[in-house]
C-alpha positions as a Markdown table, in Angstrom:
| # | Residue | x | y | z |
|---|---|---|---|---|
| 1 | Met | 104.0 | 134.4 | 176.0 |
| 2 | Ile | 101.9 | 132.3 | 174.1 |
| 3 | Ser | 104.1 | 132.0 | 171.2 |
| 4 | Asn | 106.7 | 131.0 | 173.2 |
| 5 | Phe | 104.7 | 128.0 | 174.8 |
| 6 | Ile | 104.3 | 126.9 | 171.2 |
| 7 | Lys | 107.6 | 126.9 | 170.1 |
| 8 | Met | 108.8 | 125.1 | 173.3 |
| 9 | Phe | 105.8 | 122.2 | 172.9 |
| 10 | Lys | 106.9 | 122.2 | 169.4 |
| 11 | Thr | 110.9 | 121.8 | 170.0 |
| 12 | Ile | 109.7 | 119.2 | 173.1 |
| 13 | Ile | 107.7 | 117.1 | 170.4 |
| 14 | Leu | 110.1 | 117.0 | 167.6 |
| 15 | Ala | 113.1 | 115.8 | 169.9 |
| 16 | Phe | 110.8 | 113.1 | 171.5 |
| 17 | Val | 109.7 | 112.0 | 168.1 |
| 18 | Phe | 113.5 | 111.8 | 166.8 |
| 19 | Ile | 114.9 | 109.5 | 169.8 |
| 20 | Ile | 111.7 | 107.0 | 169.3 |
| 21 | Leu | 113.2 | 107.2 | 165.9 |
| 22 | Leu | 116.7 | 106.7 | 166.6 |
| 23 | Phe | 115.5 | 104.1 | 169.4 |
| 24 | Ser | 113.6 | 102.2 | 166.6 |
| 25 | Phe | 117.0 | 102.3 | 164.5 |
| 26 | Val | 119.0 | 101.0 | 167.2 |
| 27 | Thr | 116.8 | 98.5 | 168.2 |
| 28 | Cys | 114.8 | 96.7 | 165.9 |
| 29 | Glu | 116.4 | 93.8 | 164.0 |
| 30 | Thr | 115.4 | 94.7 | 160.4 |
| 31 | Phe | 116.6 | 93.7 | 157.1 |
| 32 | Tyr | 116.9 | 96.6 | 155.0 |
| 33 | Asp | 116.7 | 97.8 | 150.9 |
| 34 | Lys | 114.7 | 95.1 | 150.1 |
| 35 | Gly | 111.7 | 96.6 | 148.7 |
| 36 | Lys | 110.0 | 95.6 | 151.7 |
| 37 | Glu | 110.7 | 95.4 | 156.0 |
| 38 | Phe | 111.6 | 91.9 | 157.1 |
| 39 | Ser | 111.7 | 91.8 | 161.0 |
| 40 | Leu | 112.9 | 88.3 | 162.3 |
| 41 | Asp | 112.8 | 86.9 | 165.7 |
| 42 | Glu | 117.0 | 85.8 | 166.5 |
| 43 | Ser | 117.1 | 82.4 | 168.4 |
| 44 | Glu | 119.1 | 83.7 | 171.3 |
| 45 | Val | 120.9 | 80.5 | 171.0 |
| 46 | Val | 123.2 | 79.1 | 168.3 |
| 47 | Thr | 123.0 | 75.4 | 168.8 |
| 48 | Pro | 126.8 | 74.2 | 167.0 |
| 49 | Phe | 126.4 | 71.8 | 163.9 |
| 50 | Lys | 127.0 | 68.2 | 164.7 |
| 51 | Asn | 127.8 | 65.6 | 162.7 |
| 52 | Arg | 125.2 | 62.6 | 161.7 |
| 53 | Met | 124.1 | 59.9 | 159.9 |
| 54 | Phe | 121.8 | 60.2 | 157.6 |
| 55 | Glu | 120.1 | 57.0 | 155.7 |
| 56 | Asn | 121.0 | 56.8 | 152.0 |
| 57 | Asn | 118.1 | 57.8 | 149.6 |
| 58 | Lys | 118.7 | 54.5 | 148.0 |
| 59 | Thr | 117.5 | 52.5 | 150.6 |
| 60 | Cys | 114.4 | 54.7 | 150.6 |
| 61 | Arg | 113.8 | 53.8 | 147.1 |
| 62 | Asp | 112.9 | 50.5 | 148.2 |
| 63 | Cys | 109.6 | 51.5 | 149.7 |
| 64 | His | 109.0 | 54.6 | 148.1 |
| 65 | Thr | 109.5 | 54.0 | 144.6 |
| 66 | Leu | 107.2 | 56.6 | 142.8 |
| 67 | Ile | 108.6 | 59.3 | 145.2 |
| 68 | Tyr | 112.2 | 58.6 | 144.6 |
| 69 | Asp | 112.0 | 58.5 | 141.0 |
| 70 | Glu | 110.8 | 62.1 | 141.6 |
| 71 | Phe | 113.2 | 63.2 | 144.0 |
| 72 | Glu | 115.9 | 61.5 | 141.7 |
| 73 | Lys | 114.7 | 64.4 | 139.3 |
| 74 | Ser | 114.3 | 67.1 | 141.6 |
| 75 | Met | 116.9 | 70.3 | 142.2 |
| 76 | His | 117.2 | 68.6 | 146.0 |
| 77 | Tyr | 119.0 | 65.7 | 144.6 |
| 78 | Lys | 121.0 | 68.5 | 141.9 |
| 79 | Ala | 122.1 | 70.9 | 144.9 |
| 80 | Thr | 125.1 | 69.9 | 144.5 |
| 81 | Val | 128.1 | 71.6 | 142.9 |
| 82 | Phe | 128.7 | 68.3 | 141.2 |
| 83 | Arg | 125.4 | 68.1 | 139.9 |
| 84 | Asp | 123.9 | 71.7 | 139.2 |
| 85 | Glu | 126.2 | 73.5 | 137.1 |
| 86 | Ile | 124.8 | 77.0 | 138.3 |
| 87 | His | 125.3 | 76.1 | 141.7 |
| 88 | Lys | 129.0 | 75.4 | 141.0 |
| 89 | Ala | 129.5 | 78.5 | 139.0 |
| 90 | Val | 128.5 | 80.7 | 141.5 |
| 91 | Trp | 130.4 | 79.1 | 144.5 |
| 92 | Glu | 133.7 | 79.4 | 142.2 |
| 93 | Asp | 133.1 | 82.9 | 141.9 |
| 94 | His | 132.8 | 83.2 | 145.9 |
| 95 | Pro | 135.8 | 84.4 | 147.5 |
| 96 | Asn | 136.0 | 81.6 | 150.1 |
| 97 | Phe | 136.6 | 78.9 | 146.8 |
| 98 | Lys | 138.8 | 82.2 | 145.4 |
| 99 | Asn | 140.8 | 81.7 | 148.8 |
| 100 | Lys | 140.8 | 78.3 | 149.8 |
| 101 | Lys | 138.0 | 79.2 | 152.4 |
| 102 | Gln | 134.9 | 76.5 | 153.7 |
| 103 | Tyr | 132.2 | 75.6 | 151.9 |
| 104 | Lys | 129.4 | 77.0 | 153.5 |
| 105 | Cys | 127.1 | 76.6 | 151.3 |
| 106 | Ala | 126.8 | 73.0 | 153.1 |
| 107 | Gln | 124.7 | 73.7 | 155.8 |
| 108 | Cys | 122.1 | 73.6 | 152.5 |
| 109 | His | 123.3 | 72.2 | 149.9 |
| 110 | Leu | 125.0 | 69.4 | 151.4 |
| 111 | Pro | 122.9 | 68.7 | 155.2 |
| 112 | Ser | 123.3 | 64.9 | 154.8 |
| 113 | Ala | 127.6 | 65.3 | 154.5 |
| 114 | Asp | 128.9 | 63.5 | 157.1 |
| 115 | Asn | 131.6 | 66.4 | 158.1 |
| 116 | Ile | 128.9 | 69.3 | 158.2 |
| 117 | Glu | 131.0 | 70.8 | 161.0 |
| 118 | Ser | 134.1 | 71.0 | 159.2 |
| 119 | Phe | 132.1 | 72.9 | 156.4 |
| 120 | Met | 130.4 | 75.7 | 158.9 |
| 121 | Glu | 133.0 | 75.4 | 162.0 |
| 122 | Gly | 135.9 | 74.2 | 161.0 |
| 123 | Asp | 139.4 | 76.3 | 161.1 |
| 124 | Ala | 140.5 | 74.0 | 158.0 |
| 125 | Gln | 139.7 | 73.9 | 154.2 |
| 126 | Ala | 137.0 | 71.9 | 153.9 |
| 127 | Phe | 135.7 | 71.4 | 149.9 |
| 128 | Pro | 133.1 | 69.4 | 148.2 |
| 129 | Asp | 134.4 | 66.0 | 147.4 |
| 130 | Ile | 132.4 | 64.0 | 145.3 |
| 131 | Asn | 134.3 | 60.9 | 146.3 |
| 132 | Asn | 132.4 | 61.3 | 149.7 |
| 133 | Gln | 129.4 | 59.0 | 149.2 |
| 134 | Ser | 127.4 | 61.2 | 152.0 |
| 135 | Gln | 127.7 | 64.6 | 150.2 |
| 136 | Asn | 126.5 | 62.8 | 147.1 |
| 137 | Glu | 123.1 | 62.5 | 148.6 |
| 138 | Ala | 122.7 | 66.0 | 148.4 |
| 139 | Val | 118.9 | 67.4 | 149.9 |
| 140 | Ser | 118.7 | 64.0 | 151.1 |
| 141 | Cys | 115.4 | 62.1 | 152.1 |
| 142 | Ala | 116.2 | 61.8 | 155.4 |
| 143 | Ser | 117.8 | 65.3 | 155.9 |
| 144 | Cys | 114.1 | 66.4 | 155.1 |
| 145 | His | 112.2 | 64.3 | 156.8 |
| 146 | Arg | 114.4 | 64.3 | 160.5 |
| 147 | Ile | 114.3 | 68.6 | 160.7 |
| 148 | Lys | 112.6 | 68.5 | 164.3 |
| 149 | Ser | 112.4 | 72.4 | 164.0 |
| 150 | Ile | 114.0 | 75.5 | 162.2 |
| 151 | Glu | 116.5 | 78.2 | 164.7 |
| 152 | Lys | 115.8 | 82.1 | 163.3 |
| 153 | His | 119.0 | 83.9 | 162.4 |
| 154 | Arg | 119.9 | 87.5 | 160.8 |
| 155 | Leu | 122.2 | 85.0 | 158.1 |
| 156 | Ala | 120.0 | 82.0 | 157.3 |
| 157 | Asn | 117.5 | 80.2 | 159.1 |
| 158 | Arg | 119.2 | 76.3 | 160.8 |
| 159 | Asn | 117.4 | 73.2 | 160.5 |
| 160 | Leu | 117.8 | 71.6 | 163.2 |
| 161 | Tyr | 117.7 | 67.3 | 163.4 |
| 162 | Asn | 116.9 | 64.5 | 165.8 |
| 163 | Asp | 119.6 | 62.5 | 166.5 |
| 164 | Lys | 117.5 | 58.9 | 165.8 |
| 165 | Leu | 118.3 | 57.0 | 162.7 |
| 166 | Thr | 115.0 | 55.8 | 162.0 |
| 167 | Thr | 112.8 | 58.0 | 163.4 |
| 168 | Tyr | 110.9 | 60.4 | 160.7 |
| 169 | Tyr | 108.3 | 63.5 | 160.5 |
| 170 | Gly | 105.5 | 64.0 | 157.9 |
| 171 | Ile | 101.8 | 64.5 | 157.9 |
| 172 | Ser | 100.8 | 61.2 | 159.8 |
| 173 | Thr | 102.2 | 58.2 | 161.9 |
| 174 | Gly | 102.7 | 54.9 | 161.7 |
| 175 | Thr | 105.4 | 52.3 | 162.2 |
| 176 | Ser | 107.1 | 50.3 | 159.5 |
| 177 | Pro | 110.0 | 47.6 | 159.3 |
| 178 | Ala | 111.9 | 50.0 | 158.2 |
| 179 | His | 111.4 | 53.2 | 160.4 |
| 180 | Gln | 108.9 | 55.4 | 162.7 |
| 181 | Thr | 107.1 | 58.1 | 161.4 |
| 182 | Lys | 105.5 | 60.9 | 163.5 |
| 183 | Asp | 103.2 | 63.5 | 162.9 |
| 184 | Asp | 104.1 | 65.5 | 166.0 |
| 185 | Val | 106.2 | 68.4 | 164.3 |
| 186 | Lys | 104.1 | 70.8 | 162.9 |
| 187 | Leu | 106.4 | 72.2 | 160.3 |
| 188 | Tyr | 105.0 | 69.5 | 158.0 |
| 189 | Ser | 101.8 | 70.2 | 158.3 |
| 190 | Asn | 101.8 | 73.7 | 157.9 |
| 191 | Gly | 103.8 | 73.7 | 155.4 |
| 192 | Lys | 107.1 | 75.5 | 156.7 |
| 193 | Val | 109.3 | 73.0 | 157.2 |
| 194 | Cys | 111.0 | 74.4 | 154.1 |
| 195 | Leu | 112.1 | 78.2 | 156.0 |
| 196 | Gly | 115.2 | 76.4 | 157.5 |
| 197 | Cys | 117.0 | 76.9 | 153.8 |
| 198 | His | 114.4 | 78.8 | 151.6 |
| 199 | Ser | 113.7 | 81.8 | 154.2 |
| 200 | His | 116.5 | 83.8 | 153.4 |
| 201 | Arg | 119.9 | 84.1 | 152.8 |
| 202 | Glu | 122.3 | 87.6 | 154.1 |
| 203 | Asn | 125.6 | 87.4 | 151.8 |
| 204 | Ile | 128.8 | 88.1 | 152.8 |
| 205 | Lys | 128.5 | 91.7 | 152.5 |
| 206 | Asp | 125.2 | 91.7 | 155.6 |
| 207 | Tyr | 122.9 | 92.5 | 152.7 |
| 208 | Val | 120.0 | 90.1 | 152.5 |
| 209 | Val | 119.9 | 88.9 | 148.8 |
| 210 | Cys | 116.6 | 86.6 | 148.6 |
| 211 | Ile | 113.7 | 86.1 | 151.1 |
| 212 | Thr | 110.5 | 83.7 | 150.4 |
| 213 | Asp | 109.4 | 83.6 | 153.8 |
| 214 | Glu | 105.6 | 84.8 | 153.7 |
| 215 | Tyr | 105.7 | 87.9 | 154.5 |
| 216 | Lys | 102.3 | 87.8 | 153.9 |
| 217 | Thr | 99.5 | 87.2 | 156.0 |
| 218 | Lys | 96.4 | 87.0 | 153.9 |
| 219 | Ser | 97.3 | 83.9 | 151.5 |
| 220 | Phe | 96.3 | 80.1 | 152.8 |
| 221 | Lys | 99.2 | 79.2 | 150.7 |
| 222 | Thr | 102.3 | 77.6 | 152.2 |
| 223 | Cys | 105.6 | 76.4 | 150.2 |
| 224 | Val | 104.1 | 72.7 | 150.1 |
| 225 | Thr | 100.7 | 73.9 | 148.5 |
| 226 | Cys | 102.6 | 75.1 | 145.1 |
| 227 | His | 105.5 | 73.3 | 145.1 |
| 228 | Met | 105.0 | 69.8 | 146.3 |
| 229 | Pro | 101.3 | 68.9 | 145.2 |
| 230 | Val | 99.3 | 66.1 | 145.3 |
| 231 | Leu | 99.0 | 63.7 | 143.0 |
| 232 | Pro | 97.4 | 60.3 | 142.2 |
| 233 | Gly | 99.5 | 57.0 | 143.0 |
| 234 | Ser | 100.8 | 55.8 | 146.7 |
| 235 | Gly | 104.0 | 56.6 | 148.2 |
| 236 | Thr | 105.0 | 54.2 | 149.3 |
| 237 | Ser | 104.6 | 50.0 | 149.1 |
| 238 | Ser | 103.9 | 49.4 | 152.9 |
| 239 | Lys | 100.5 | 51.2 | 152.7 |
| 240 | Met | 98.5 | 51.9 | 149.2 |
| 241 | Asp | 97.2 | 55.1 | 149.2 |
| 242 | Thr | 95.8 | 56.9 | 146.8 |
| 243 | Lys | 98.1 | 60.3 | 146.1 |
| 244 | His | 101.1 | 61.2 | 147.5 |
| 245 | Phe | 102.6 | 64.7 | 147.7 |
| 246 | Phe | 104.8 | 65.3 | 144.4 |
| 247 | His | 108.8 | 65.1 | 145.4 |
| 248 | Gly | 110.0 | 66.8 | 142.2 |
| 249 | Phe | 109.6 | 70.2 | 144.3 |
| 250 | Ala | 108.2 | 72.1 | 141.5 |
| 251 | Gly | 110.3 | 75.6 | 140.5 |
| 252 | Ala | 112.1 | 77.5 | 138.2 |
| 253 | His | 114.4 | 74.7 | 137.5 |
| 254 | Asn | 111.8 | 71.7 | 136.7 |
| 255 | Asn | 107.8 | 71.2 | 136.3 |
| 256 | Gln | 107.1 | 74.4 | 136.3 |
| 257 | Glu | 104.0 | 73.9 | 134.8 |
| 258 | Met | 102.4 | 72.8 | 138.1 |
| 259 | Leu | 103.0 | 75.9 | 139.4 |
| 260 | Lys | 100.9 | 78.1 | 136.2 |
| 261 | Lys | 97.6 | 77.7 | 138.3 |
| 262 | Tyr | 98.9 | 80.4 | 140.9 |
| 263 | Val | 99.4 | 83.3 | 137.9 |
| 264 | Glu | 96.3 | 84.8 | 136.6 |
| 265 | Tyr | 95.6 | 86.9 | 133.4 |
| 266 | Lys | 92.9 | 89.1 | 133.5 |
| 267 | Ala | 92.3 | 92.0 | 130.3 |
| 268 | Val | 89.8 | 94.7 | 131.1 |
| 269 | Lys | 88.1 | 97.0 | 127.8 |
| 270 | Ile | 89.0 | 100.6 | 129.5 |
| 271 | Ser | 87.8 | 102.2 | 126.5 |
| 272 | Pro | 87.6 | 101.3 | 122.9 |
| 273 | Ser | 91.3 | 101.6 | 122.2 |
| 274 | Glu | 92.3 | 101.0 | 126.1 |
| 275 | Ile | 93.3 | 97.7 | 128.0 |
| 276 | Glu | 94.3 | 97.1 | 131.7 |
| 277 | Leu | 96.1 | 93.7 | 131.2 |
| 278 | His | 96.2 | 92.0 | 135.0 |
| 279 | Ile | 99.0 | 89.4 | 136.3 |
| 280 | Ile | 97.5 | 88.2 | 139.3 |
| 281 | Asn | 100.2 | 86.8 | 142.0 |
| 282 | Gln | 98.7 | 84.1 | 144.1 |
| 283 | Ala | 101.9 | 83.0 | 145.8 |
| 284 | Ser | 102.8 | 84.6 | 149.0 |
| 285 | His | 106.5 | 85.4 | 147.5 |
| 286 | Asp | 107.4 | 87.7 | 144.6 |
| 287 | Leu | 107.9 | 86.0 | 141.3 |
| 288 | Phe | 111.1 | 84.9 | 139.8 |
| 289 | Leu | 113.0 | 86.4 | 142.9 |
| 290 | His | 116.7 | 85.1 | 142.7 |
| 291 | Pro | 119.1 | 87.7 | 141.7 |
| 292 | Leu | 120.1 | 86.2 | 138.8 |
| 293 | Arg | 117.2 | 85.7 | 137.2 |
| 294 | Lys | 114.8 | 88.2 | 134.7 |
| 295 | Ser | 111.2 | 87.2 | 133.6 |
| 296 | Ile | 109.0 | 89.0 | 130.6 |
| 297 | Ile | 105.9 | 89.5 | 129.3 |
| 298 | Lys | 105.3 | 89.3 | 126.2 |
| 299 | Ile | 102.2 | 90.6 | 125.0 |
| 300 | Ala | 100.0 | 90.5 | 121.3 |
| 301 | Leu | 96.7 | 91.5 | 120.0 |
| 302 | Leu | 94.9 | 89.0 | 118.4 |
| 303 | Arg | 92.1 | 89.3 | 116.4 |
| 304 | Asn | 90.2 | 86.1 | 114.7 |
| 305 | Gly | 93.2 | 84.3 | 115.7 |
| 306 | Lys | 95.9 | 86.3 | 113.9 |
| 307 | Val | 98.6 | 88.1 | 115.5 |
| 308 | Val | 97.4 | 92.3 | 114.1 |
| 309 | His | 99.9 | 94.1 | 116.7 |
| 310 | Lys | 102.6 | 93.2 | 119.7 |
| 311 | Phe | 103.4 | 95.3 | 122.5 |
| 312 | Lys | 106.4 | 96.1 | 124.0 |
| 313 | Ser | 107.7 | 93.7 | 126.2 |
| 314 | Ile | 108.0 | 94.1 | 129.7 |
| 315 | Glu | 111.4 | 92.8 | 131.8 |
| 316 | Met | 111.1 | 91.9 | 135.3 |
| 317 | Glu | 114.5 | 91.7 | 137.4 |
| 318 | Arg | 116.0 | 92.8 | 140.8 |
| 319 | Ile | 119.2 | 94.3 | 140.0 |
| 320 | Leu | 121.9 | 94.6 | 142.8 |
| 321 | Lys | 125.1 | 96.7 | 143.2 |
| 322 | Asp | 128.1 | 96.6 | 144.9 |
| 323 | Glu | 130.8 | 99.8 | 145.7 |
| 324 | Lys | 131.8 | 98.6 | 142.0 |
| 325 | Gly | 128.6 | 98.2 | 140.3 |
| 326 | Ile | 126.7 | 95.4 | 139.2 |
| 327 | Ala | 126.8 | 93.2 | 141.7 |
| 328 | Gly | 125.4 | 89.0 | 142.0 |
| 329 | Cys | 124.3 | 87.9 | 145.4 |
| 330 | Thr | 127.4 | 86.9 | 147.0 |
| 331 | Asn | 129.0 | 91.1 | 147.2 |
| 332 | Ala | 125.4 | 93.1 | 146.4 |
| 333 | Thr | 125.2 | 95.9 | 148.9 |
| 334 | Arg | 122.0 | 97.5 | 148.0 |
| 335 | Glu | 119.1 | 97.1 | 145.7 |
| 336 | Val | 118.6 | 99.6 | 142.5 |
| 337 | Lys | 115.7 | 98.8 | 140.8 |
| 338 | Asn | 113.1 | 96.0 | 141.9 |
| 339 | Thr | 110.2 | 95.4 | 139.2 |
| 340 | Leu | 109.5 | 91.6 | 140.4 |
| 341 | Ile | 106.0 | 91.4 | 140.8 |
| 342 | Lys | 105.3 | 91.1 | 144.4 |
| 343 | Gly | 103.9 | 88.4 | 146.6 |
| 344 | Glu | 99.8 | 88.8 | 146.1 |
| 345 | Glu | 100.4 | 91.6 | 144.0 |
| 346 | Asp | 98.0 | 92.5 | 141.0 |
| 347 | Arg | 100.1 | 93.4 | 138.6 |
| 348 | Ile | 97.9 | 96.1 | 136.0 |
| 349 | Ile | 99.8 | 96.6 | 132.9 |
| 350 | Ser | 97.9 | 99.3 | 130.3 |
| 351 | Leu | 97.7 | 99.1 | 126.9 |
| 352 | Asn | 96.4 | 101.0 | 123.8 |
| 353 | Phe | 95.2 | 100.0 | 120.5 |
| 354 | Pro | 91.9 | 100.4 | 118.8 |
| 355 | Leu | 89.9 | 97.5 | 119.5 |
| 356 | Lys | 87.5 | 95.7 | 117.6 |
| 357 | Ala | 84.7 | 92.9 | 119.1 |
| 358 | Asn | 86.2 | 89.6 | 119.9 |
| 359 | Asp | 89.4 | 90.9 | 119.8 |
| 360 | Lys | 91.7 | 88.7 | 122.3 |
| 361 | Leu | 95.3 | 89.2 | 124.3 |
| 362 | Gln | 98.2 | 86.7 | 123.8 |
| 363 | Val | 100.4 | 86.7 | 126.9 |
| 364 | Glu | 103.2 | 84.8 | 127.6 |
| 365 | Tyr | 105.4 | 85.1 | 130.9 |
| 366 | Gly | 108.5 | 83.7 | 130.1 |
| 367 | Tyr | 112.1 | 84.0 | 132.4 |
| 368 | Tyr | 116.0 | 83.3 | 132.1 |
| 369 | Leu | 117.6 | 80.9 | 135.3 |
| 370 | Val | 121.0 | 83.7 | 134.2 |
| 371 | Lys | 120.5 | 86.9 | 132.8 |
| 372 | Glu | 123.5 | 88.7 | 130.7 |
| 373 | Pro | 125.9 | 89.7 | 132.1 |
| 374 | Phe | 125.6 | 86.8 | 134.6 |
| 375 | Val | 126.3 | 84.3 | 132.2 |
| 376 | Lys | 129.8 | 85.3 | 131.5 |
| 377 | Ile | 130.7 | 86.8 | 135.0 |
| 378 | Leu | 130.4 | 82.9 | 135.7 |
| 379 | Asn | 131.5 | 81.1 | 132.6 |
| 380 | Leu | 128.1 | 79.8 | 131.9 |
| 381 | Glu | 128.5 | 80.1 | 128.3 |
| 382 | Asn | 128.0 | 76.4 | 127.5 |
| 383 | Asn | 125.7 | 75.9 | 129.8 |
| 384 | Gln | 122.6 | 75.9 | 127.3 |
| 385 | Glu | 120.0 | 75.3 | 130.3 |
| 386 | Ala | 121.3 | 78.9 | 132.0 |
| 387 | Phe | 120.9 | 80.9 | 129.6 |
| 388 | Thr | 117.8 | 79.0 | 127.6 |
| 389 | Tyr | 114.6 | 81.6 | 127.4 |
| 390 | Lys | 111.3 | 79.5 | 129.0 |
| 391 | Ile | 108.0 | 80.1 | 128.8 |
| 392 | Phe | 106.2 | 80.0 | 131.9 |
| 393 | Lys | 102.7 | 80.9 | 130.8 |
| 394 | Lys | 101.5 | 81.5 | 128.2 |
| 395 | Glu | 97.9 | 81.8 | 126.9 |
| 396 | Glu | 94.6 | 83.8 | 125.3 |
| 397 | Val | 92.9 | 86.1 | 127.5 |
| 398 | Ala | 89.2 | 87.5 | 126.4 |
| 399 | Ile | 88.9 | 91.3 | 126.4 |
| 400 | Lys | 85.7 | 91.9 | 128.8 |
């Protein structure tokens, strides 16, 4: 009798666990197959896209000369298919391009477009038009500084803008002859204003190909902390401050040297012939996480300033596939490999070689913007920027 009771009790417990798991699977808004779980409390209502007027960038230049000079060299300025050949190649590989449908990348790449409704919600073909001045503004000064809130959605987040042409948001308040600046939108002070476009992206196959949102909680850093560091010089002619936020937006394309301090190398001697190399990522997101990229760690042993041994290079990348095989961002349905250094990870690399006193490691962290086979797939063989190896951080590290 006791045995039957135990069997019945086990059956009830298993059934209960199964129901809980099934309920969780059905109701949880979770992005899967990313190597990490990413849950999202979506906005209940989707605000329709609305055509708006934004002040042009060159008007901002009149008072914000230093900031404009930085911005004009940035990937925000180059975000269009007219200026970024890699983005243009990805767009021309997209089914919407091939089937003459809308350029829905406009949400983040052409937010200043005066026909944003046509791109995002229209029925007719809406392609980028180089003769449309508003589209040439790319990710403009005004389109960033008029964001009043962000809607969270599974496909991608949405920036919502104010309708007042001369009301802008930032970290301070004031009035100039050109516009009013307000500090009552906390997205700017907490550094989350970037997450309308840079949080995550789900592709046409319902697969999340990229996540940069702050899924870690212990980091004190924000997007602005790392990618818009404070530099000397006033950002405006109407108020002579001693410093400003960098508007060249440090990243893989430009000004990557500004980010080096957030990756630390440390070498620990474990035995006379064994070393542990630590690559410490202080950022809250994975390093070089775009699926088109590949990063490489090159390590050599230095003795009296000369290389006496080169260790095997370590490649780090995300490999995505679809039903046909290796896939890019647009068609991927799953991740089959992910060796990236994760957000706030201390990656430990074990090395073996007989050591002598005062030996050092030479550590080089480099990357490609576009890896093979995508250089050929995207017809970028003539774009040297796409496949040129770039050094992110190279340093001699004492073995302690």
